[in-house]
C-alpha positions, 0 to 999 in steps of 0.5 A, a space after each residue: 500500500 502506498 503512503 497515503 496522506 489523509 487530509 482534513 475532511 473536505 466540506 460535505 457538499 464538495 465531496 458530494 460534488 466529486 461523487 456526482 461526477 463519478 462514472 459509477 454514480 451517474 444518475 444516482 439517487 441522493 441517498 446513494 451520494 449521501 451514503 458514500 459521502 458519509 463514509 469516504 475519506 480524502 487522501 493525497 499522493 505525490 506524483 509517482 507514489 504507489 497507491 496499491 502494489 501488485 499482489 497486495 491485499 486491498 480492502 478499499 475502493 478508490 475514486 479519483 477526485 483530482 489528478 490521474 492514476 496509472 494502473 500497470 501490471 508486470 508481465 513476467 513472460 514478456 519481462 515488460 510492464 503492461 499499462 492497463 489504464 490511465 484514470 482521470 477524475 470520475 473513475 474508480 478502481 480496486 473494486 474488483 479485488 474488494 468484491 473477490 477478496 483477492 490480492 491486486 492483479 495490478 499496481 496503481 501509481 499517482 501519474 501526477 499529484 492526485 487527490 482520491 476519495 477512499 471507501 472501505 470495502 465493508 462500506 462498499 459491499 454495504 452500498 451495493 446491497 443497499 442500492 441495487 441500481 449501483 450494483 447493476 451499474 457496476 456489473 455492466 461496467 465490469 462486463 464491458 471492461 472484461 470484454 475490452 480486455 478479452 478482445 484487446 491486445 495482451 500488452 500496451 507498451 509505453 510510447 517512446 519517441 524513438 518508436 515513432 514511425 509514420 507512413 505517408 498514406 496514414 491519413 487515408 486510414 484515419 483522417 487527421 481531423 479525427 485525431 484530436 477527437 480520439 486522442 490518437 495518432 495513427 502510425 503504420 498500417 500493414 498486413 491488416 494491423 494498424 499501429 497507433 499512439 493512443 492516450 486512452 487504451 479503453 477509448 470505446 469511441 475510437 474502437 467503435 470507429 475502427 470496427 465501423 470503418 476499418 473492417 478486419 483491422 487489428 489495432 496495435 496500440 502504444 500508450 501515450 501521455 498528454 505531453 508526449 501526444 502534443 509533441 508527437 501530434 505536432 511532429 507528425 502534422 508538420 512532417 505530413 505537410 513536408 515532402 519527406 520520404 515514404 516513412 519517417 522515424 523520429 530521432 528525438 531520443 534522450 541525448 547522452 549528457 555532455 559530461 558523460 566522460 566525467 560521469 564515468 569517472 564518478 560512478 564507483 563501478 567505472 571510476 578506477 578504470 583507465 581512460 582508455 577503457 572509458 573511451 571503449 565504453 562511450 560508443 556502447 552507452 545508450 540513453 533511456 528514459 523511464 516514466 515515474 512508476 515504470 518498472 525497470 527490473 522485476 524479481 526473478 527475471 533475467 536482465 542483460 543490461 547494466 544501468 547507470 542512473 544519470 538523473 532522477 531516482 530509482 527505487 
C-alpha cells in the first residue's frame, strides 16, 4: 500500500460534488451520494507514489477526485510492464479485488499529484446491497471492461519517441481531423494491423470507429501521455505537410549528457578504470528514459543490461 496522506475532511457538499461526477454514480439517487459521502475519506499522493502494489491485499475502493492514476501490471513472460489504464477524475478502481477478496492483479501509481476519495470495502459491499441500481451499474461496467480486455491486445507498451514511425498514406486510414477527437495518432498500417499512439487504451469511441470503418483491422496500440501526444501530434502534422520520404522515424531520443566522460569517472563501478577503457565504453552507452512508476527490473527475471542512473531516482 502506498503512503497515503489523509487530509482534513473536505466540506460535505464538495465531496458530494466529486461523487456526482463519478462514472459509477451517474444518475444516482441522493441517498446513494449521501451514503458514500458519509463514509469516504480524502487522501493525497505525490506524483509517482504507489497507491496499491501488485499482489497486495486491498480492502478499499478508490475514486479519483483530482489528478490521474496509472494502473500497470508486470508481465513476467514478456519481462515488460503492461499499462492497463490511465484514470482521470470520475473513475474508480480496486473494486474488483474488494468484491473477490483477492490480492491486486495490478499496481496503481499517482501519474501526477492526485487527490482520491477512499471507501472501505465493508462500506462498499454495504452500498451495493443497499442500492441495487449501483450494483447493476457496476456489473455492466465490469462486463464491458472484461470484454475490452478479452478482445484487446495482451500488452500496451509505453510510447517512446524513438518508436515513432509514420507512413505517408496514414491519413487515408484515419483522417487527421479525427485525431484530436480520439486522442490518437495513427502510425503504420500493414498486413491488416494498424499501429497507433493512443492516450486512452479503453477509448470505446475510437474502437467503435475502427470496427465501423476499418473492417478486419487489428489495432496495435502504444500508450501515450498528454505531453508526449502534443509533441508527437505536432511532429507528425508538420512532417505530413513536408515532402519527406515514404516513412519517417523520429530521432528525438534522450541525448547522452555532455559530461558523460566525467560521469564515468564518478560512478564507483567505472571510476578506477583507465581512460582508455572509458573511451571503449562511450560508443556502447545508450540513453533511456523511464516514466515515474515504470518498472525497470522485476524479481526473478533475467536482465542483460547494466544501468547507470544519470538523473532522477530509482527505487
